[in-house]
N, C-alpha and C positions, 0 to 999 in steps of 0.2 A: 359588518366589520366596524370596529370602533376607532381604529387607527393603526398606523404603522410606524415603526422606528427603525431606521437604517442601522444595520450592525456592521456592514461593509459595503463595497461598491455593488456586490451581487446578492447580498443577504439582508433580510429585514425581519424584524419581530412584528407579527401582526396580531393585534388584539381582536378576538371574535366577539360577537354580540353576547355570547353566553359567559364571557369573562375569561375564557381560556386564551392562551397565547400559543401560537404556532410560529415556526420558522418558514419563511417563504424565500426560495433561492431561485434566482434567474440563471438559467444555463446558457452557455455560449452556443450550444448546438443541441438540437432536439435529442440526438443520440446519447449525449452525456446525461441529461436528465433521466432517460430510460435506464441507462447503465447504472447510475448511482441508486435509483429506486430498487432495481433488481438486486444489486449488491447489498444494500441494507437489509432487504427482506431475507436474502439467503444467509447473511451473517446472523440474523435474529433467529432463523430456524434452528440454529445449533443450540440455542438456549444457554450460551456460554457468557460472552461479554455483552453488556447491555448496549443497544444501539437505538437511536431515535426511531419511533414508529412512523412509517410512511403513510400519510393520509391520502396521497395521490400525486400523480404528475401529469402534465398536459403540455405538449409542444415544448416550450423552453422554460417551464416552471416545475419546481418540486416543492411539495409541502410536507413537513415532518413536524413531529413534537419539538418544542423548544426545551433544551436541557439547561437548568439553572447551574451556573459554574460555582465551584468551590475552590479549594486549594489542595495541592498535592500533599499526600501523607505516605509514609512508609507502609502503613497498614493496608491502605487502598492499593498501593503498588504491588505488594505481595499477592493480594487477592486478584488483581488484574493479571499478574504473571500466571497464576493457576488457571484462570479462565481463558487466557489466551492459548495456553497449552490445550485446553478442552476444545476451543474453537478450531485449532489446527487439526486435532484428532477427529473432528467431525468429517473431514475429508472432502474429496471432490472426485467426479468421475474420471478426470484425467488431468495432466498438466496442461494448463492453458484453457481448461474448460470454463466457459462463461457461467455466471449464475443462471438459474432457470429463468427464462423470459428475458435475459439480458442479451444485448447485441454482441455480435462477433466484433464489429467496430466500435470499441469503447474508448475510454480515456483514462490517462493517469495525470491528474491535474489538468493542464491545458493541452497536453500532448495526445494525439491519437495512439491508441494501443489496441492491437488486434488480439483477441482471445481465440486462438486456433489450437485445438486439442493435439496433444502428442503423447506417446507412450514412454519416452525416454527423456528424463529431465536434462542431462547435459546437451543433448542435440536440440531439444526444444528451446532451451534457454538461449543457446547461441543463435538459433535461426529466427526466433520470434521476440527475443528481448534485447540481445546485445547488438547484433549486426544491423538491424534496421535503424537503430538510433546512431550507430557509428556512421553508416552511410549518410543519414540526414545531417549529422554534424559536419561531415566533409562537404556536402552539398552547400551548407550554409557558410562555409569557410571557417568554422569554429575549430575544427581539427584539420591539420594539414594532411594531404595524401601520404606524405612521407612518415607520418606518425602512426598510421593505422596498423602497422605490422605487429606492435606489441599486443594490441587488442585481438587481432586475428589469431595470434599465437595462443592467447588464452583460450579462445574458442576451439582451436585444434586440440588443446590439451585438456579440455574440460572433462572428458571421461575419467581421466586420472586425477584431476583436481577437485572433483565434486564430492569426494568422500563416499561413505556408504550409501548404497541405494535406499531411498525412502519412498513411501507411498505419497500420492498427491495430497497435499494439506489444503484446507480451506483458508485462504489468505485474505486479510484486509487488502494488501497489495500496495498501499501507499502510506505505510505506518510510520511516518515521521511524527515528531512530537506535537506539531500543530493539529494532527488529526487524532490526538489522545486527549480527550476532554475529561478533566477532573470535576465531577459533579458535586453539587452542594449536598447531595444525598450520601456522599462518602464513597460512591462508586466511581470507577473509571469507565467512560463511554467511548465508543469508537464512532467517528463521523467521516464523511468524505471518502468512502472507500473506492479503490480500483480492483474490486474483488474478482478472484479467479483461482483456479486450481494451480498450485505451485509448490515450491519447496519451503518448508517452514522456516529455514534459516534466513530466507529473504526478508521476512517480516522483522526478525530480530536484527538483521543487519541495518534495516531502515531505522530502527529505534536508536542504533549506535551513530547513525550518520550525522544527525544534527543535534544529538544529545537529547535526553529525556529525564525529567525529574525522577529521582529514586530508581534509576535504571538497575543498580545492583539488586535492589529488593524485587524488582520485576522479574529479573532473571533467577533469583533464588526461588520465587514462587513458581516460576515455570519449571525449573529443573526438579523441584520436589514433587511435581505432578507427572511430568514426562522427562526423563533424562534426554539430554542432547548427545548426539554422536561424538565420538572422540575427534578432537581436532576442529570442532566447529568454530572456535574463536579465530583459528588460522584461516578460515574461509570467509570471514566478514568482508574482506576487500573484494573477493569474488562476487559476492551477492550485491555489494554496493556499486558494482560496475554498472549495472543497468540503470538505477535511478540517477547516478551521476552523468551518464550519457544523455538521459532525458533532460536533465537540467542544462547540460551543455547545449542541447538543441534549443531550449527555451530561453536561456539566460547568458549564454556566452562563454568566452574563452577561460574564465576562471574555473569553471566546473569542468571544462575540457582537460585542463591541466590536472585537476583532481582525479578525473577518470583514467587518465594515462598513468598517474601514480598508483592508483588502485590496481590497474592491470599489471604493472611491474611487481607490486607487492604479492598479487595472486600467484604470479609465476615463481616468486622467491620462495 
């Protein structure tokens, strides 16, 4: 090794003796390194959206290729939308299915996330994505017990709110704009997945949550490859409920209020 350059508190660029550079990431928990490695490999197997190659992982460390960053363009965005549709179409064995070799007890960001397979998306989404984080937010005092009814009502009505039934998609799982890397090669790369089998609208709702460059072009590329079900835009709030509750658990009351707003919007 010739040297290391910190990129963030947990990530460093490491220069190898042969001149190559790799990214070395320190994981907060051994399970998160294993989950991320398995997720990257599973996404790569689809041959759709580029992801960094995994050189290996050990205990609390993950080593991948380092992707040189470029700038967002409309052309790259449209191509990314097409490839994201292909990634989702690669499918998964079940809703909640972990990547091959990935742990059941995985992570989304810094929050624990269990990948427990289910056959019915509405019931699986309520049981394994919404309600656990609602309970955790209440336990932390971020959501008041008197405020839970609106989220619980969403869960009760999920079979009618979920839209047409769809097969399990191969999800990135944490597709906010910070995990969409615009490469110097003109391609869009995916990093830091919380990969699992899920509903494809969840990834698209995450792209909307915090904004993403050229989002309209991404959606155009996606829909020209695989049409979305009628009413998908009306279900964005429903799919955002999960990540907003995760953020409420991790970061506090502001996100709790957004989650409650999303729940009310989903019911409307």
